[in-house]
C-alpha positions as CSV (number, residue, x, y, z in Angstrom):
1,M,125.6,-18.4,288.0
2,N,124.5,-19.7,284.7
3,T,127.1,-21.7,283.2
4,K,125.1,-22.9,280.0
5,S,126.6,-21.9,276.8
6,K,124.4,-19.8,274.3
7,L,124.8,-22.9,272.0
8,E,123.2,-25.5,274.8
9,K,120.5,-23.3,275.5
10,R,119.8,-22.9,271.8
11,Q,119.9,-26.8,271.7
12,K,117.4,-26.9,274.4
13,I,115.0,-24.8,272.5
14,R,115.5,-26.7,269.4
15,Y,114.3,-29.9,271.3
16,R,111.2,-28.4,272.8
17,I,110.2,-27.2,269.3
18,R,110.8,-30.5,267.5
19,K,108.7,-32.1,270.3
20,K,105.6,-30.2,269.0
21,I,105.9,-30.2,265.3
22,A,106.9,-32.7,262.7
23,G,106.3,-32.9,259.0
24,T,104.6,-35.4,256.8
25,A,104.8,-35.9,253.0
26,Q,101.4,-33.3,252.7
27,K,102.8,-31.0,255.1
28,P,106.4,-30.9,255.3
29,R,108.6,-29.2,258.1
30,L,110.6,-26.3,256.7
31,A,113.6,-26.2,258.9
32,V,115.8,-23.3,258.9
33,F,119.7,-23.4,259.8
34,R,121.5,-20.3,260.0
35,S,125.4,-19.7,260.4
36,N,127.2,-16.6,260.6
37,S,127.3,-16.1,256.8
38,D,125.1,-18.2,255.2
39,I,121.3,-19.5,255.7
40,Y,120.1,-23.0,254.6
41,V,116.4,-24.3,254.4
42,Q,115.0,-27.8,253.9
43,L,111.7,-29.3,253.3
44,I,111.7,-32.5,255.4
45,D,109.2,-35.5,255.8
46,D,109.8,-37.0,259.1
47,E,107.8,-39.7,259.1
48,N,109.8,-41.1,256.2
49,G,113.1,-39.5,257.1
50,V,113.4,-37.7,253.8
51,T,114.5,-34.4,252.5
52,L,112.1,-33.3,249.8
53,A,113.7,-30.2,248.7
54,A,116.5,-27.7,250.0
55,A,117.9,-24.5,249.1
56,S,120.7,-22.1,250.6
57,S,122.0,-18.9,250.1
58,R,125.4,-20.7,248.7
59,D,123.3,-21.6,245.4
60,K,125.2,-19.8,242.5
61,D,122.4,-17.7,241.2
62,I,121.8,-16.4,245.1
63,A,125.6,-16.3,246.0
64,A,126.6,-14.0,242.9
65,Q,124.2,-11.3,243.9
66,K,125.8,-8.4,245.9
67,I,123.2,-7.9,248.2
68,T,122.4,-7.8,252.1
69,K,122.2,-11.4,254.1
70,V,118.6,-10.3,254.8
71,E,117.7,-9.8,251.1
72,K,119.5,-13.2,250.3
73,S,117.5,-14.8,252.9
74,K,114.3,-13.4,251.4
75,L,115.5,-15.1,248.1
76,V,116.2,-18.3,249.7
77,G,112.6,-18.4,250.7
78,Q,111.3,-17.8,247.3
79,V,113.3,-20.7,245.7
80,I,112.1,-23.2,248.6
81,A,108.5,-22.0,247.6
82,R,109.3,-22.5,244.0
83,K,110.6,-26.1,244.7
84,A,107.4,-26.9,246.9
85,K,105.1,-26.0,244.3
86,D,107.1,-28.3,241.9
87,L,106.4,-30.9,244.2
88,N,102.5,-29.7,244.6
89,I,103.1,-28.9,248.5
90,T,101.4,-25.7,249.3
91,T,101.3,-25.9,253.0
92,I,104.1,-26.3,255.6
93,V,105.3,-26.6,259.0
94,F,107.9,-23.5,260.1
95,D,110.8,-24.8,262.1
96,R,113.1,-21.9,263.0
97,G,115.7,-24.0,264.6
98,G,116.0,-22.4,267.6
99,N,116.6,-19.1,266.4
100,L,114.6,-16.2,267.0
101,Y,111.8,-15.3,264.4
102,H,113.8,-12.1,263.6
103,G,116.0,-10.7,260.7
104,R,117.1,-13.6,258.4
105,V,115.0,-16.3,259.6
106,Q,112.0,-13.8,259.3
107,S,113.0,-12.9,255.9
108,V,113.1,-16.5,254.9
109,A,109.6,-17.0,256.2
110,E,108.2,-14.0,254.4
111,G,110.0,-15.0,251.1
112,A,108.1,-18.3,251.5
113,R,104.8,-16.8,251.8
114,E,105.4,-14.6,248.7
115,G,106.2,-17.5,246.9
116,G,102.9,-18.9,247.9
117,L,103.8,-21.4,250.8
118,Q,100.9,-21.2,253.8
119,F,102.1,-22.0,257.1
């Protein structure tokens, strides 16, 4: 019988992903955290342990809109792409944070691609 909880399984997936990918100053990691109500993204330079930029669905301009969570996620992706362009970053490494590449996580990736990021 499998006694591991859903969170423990997701944590193992996160560790497996993080073994393979890491961000640099020129090619940072786009880390996605998805809660039940909101979504948060960060551009992280793992070599120096620094967050270069961040965006979330709780930002005032995004939270004020009355749209679905998937549409908000797409806006978050576009906002982080805009912030990355301000930092002269064009390529990133995508870290889905143990979540499936589906729904809101996929929507963030699509929004970032539309904003001009390549990964």
